[in-house]
C-alpha positions as CSV (number, residue, x, y, z in Angstrom):
1,M,0.2,0.1,0.0
2,T,1.5,3.3,-1.1
3,D,1.6,6.5,1.5
4,R,-1.2,8.1,-0.5
5,E,-3.4,4.7,-0.2
6,A,-3.2,4.5,3.3
7,E,-3.9,8.6,3.8
8,L,-7.3,7.5,1.5
9,E,-7.8,5.1,3.9
10,T,-7.5,7.2,7.5
11,L,-9.4,9.7,5.4
12,A,-12.4,6.9,5.0
13,E,-12.0,5.8,8.5
14,R,-12.4,9.2,9.9
15,A,-15.5,9.8,7.7
16,C,-17.0,6.9,9.1
17,E,-16.9,8.8,12.6
18,Y,-19.7,11.2,11.6
19,D,-23.1,10.4,12.5
20,A,-24.2,11.3,9.0
21,V,-22.5,8.6,7.8
22,A,-23.1,5.1,6.8
23,D,-20.1,3.5,5.6
24,A,-17.0,5.3,3.5
25,F,-14.5,3.2,1.5
26,I,-11.7,4.0,-1.5
27,A,-13.2,2.5,-5.1
28,K,-11.5,3.3,-8.2
29,S,-13.1,4.8,-11.4
30,F,-11.3,3.7,-14.8
31,T,-8.6,6.3,-14.4
32,D,-9.2,8.1,-10.9
33,R,-9.4,6.8,-7.5
34,L,-12.5,8.0,-5.7
35,L,-13.2,8.3,-2.0
36,V,-17.1,6.9,-1.6
37,V,-19.2,8.5,1.3
38,D,-22.5,6.7,1.6
39,L,-24.7,9.0,3.9
40,E,-27.9,7.5,6.7
41,S,-30.6,7.0,5.1
42,D,-32.6,10.0,6.8
43,E,-29.4,12.5,5.9
44,S,-28.9,13.8,2.5
45,E,-25.9,16.6,2.8
46,V,-22.3,15.3,3.6
47,P,-21.7,17.4,6.4
48,S,-19.1,20.5,6.1
49,G,-16.8,19.6,8.0
50,L,-16.2,16.3,6.5
51,I,-16.3,18.1,3.0
52,A,-13.3,20.6,4.3
53,L,-11.4,17.8,5.7
54,F,-11.7,16.1,2.2
55,E,-10.4,19.2,0.7
56,E,-7.4,19.7,2.8
57,H,-6.5,16.1,1.4
58,G,-6.6,16.8,-1.9
59,C,-10.5,15.5,-2.6
60,Y,-12.8,17.2,-4.0
61,G,-16.7,16.3,-5.0
62,A,-17.0,14.0,-8.4
63,N,-19.4,16.3,-10.1
64,E,-17.2,19.7,-9.3
65,V,-14.4,17.9,-10.8
66,Y,-15.7,16.3,-13.9
67,D,-17.7,19.5,-14.3
68,R,-20.9,17.4,-14.2
69,D,-24.0,19.7,-14.0
70,E,-25.6,18.6,-10.6
71,A,-26.7,20.2,-7.9
72,D,-24.3,19.6,-5.6
73,G,-20.4,19.1,-5.8
74,S,-20.2,15.1,-4.6
75,S,-23.7,13.5,-5.3
76,A,-23.7,10.0,-7.2
77,G,-27.7,8.6,-6.4
78,T,-28.7,6.3,-3.8
79,F,-27.5,3.1,-3.0
80,G,-30.0,1.4,-1.2
81,D,-31.5,3.3,1.5
82,T,-28.3,5.3,1.7
83,T,-27.1,8.9,-0.4
84,R,-24.1,8.4,-1.9
85,H,-21.3,10.9,-2.6
86,Q,-18.0,10.8,-4.6
87,F,-14.7,12.6,-4.0
88,V,-11.9,12.2,-6.5
89,D,-8.5,12.1,-5.6
90,S,-6.9,15.1,-7.1
91,E,-2.9,14.1,-6.6
92,T,-3.4,10.8,-8.3
93,R,-5.8,11.7,-11.0
94,G,-5.8,10.0,-14.6
95,E,-2.8,7.9,-12.9
96,H,-5.1,4.8,-13.1
97,Q,-5.5,2.4,-15.7
98,S,-8.4,0.4,-16.3
99,Y,-8.2,-2.5,-19.0
100,V,-10.6,-3.4,-21.1
101,V,-10.8,-7.2,-22.7
102,D,-11.5,-8.4,-25.9
């Protein structure tokens, strides 16, 4: 595990300490590493303190990074009865590769 991966794992663990957060974990998109946050069913907004923490560590809302026309910077829909938000790791953005098998 790289230092950056360890830092992101720590951020996910810290996110889970917030009452509004049901789960947080690291995932990969095609070229980026994402910090995914699932909010409790009665929550819809990521706590502002958590957003500030992520931004301090170079993680920004995926909607902002990918220039999506969404109401907020990070919402990605629902997953079960949770609301999912995604944050892009700007420090390693574009460094990952996905492979397509023919």
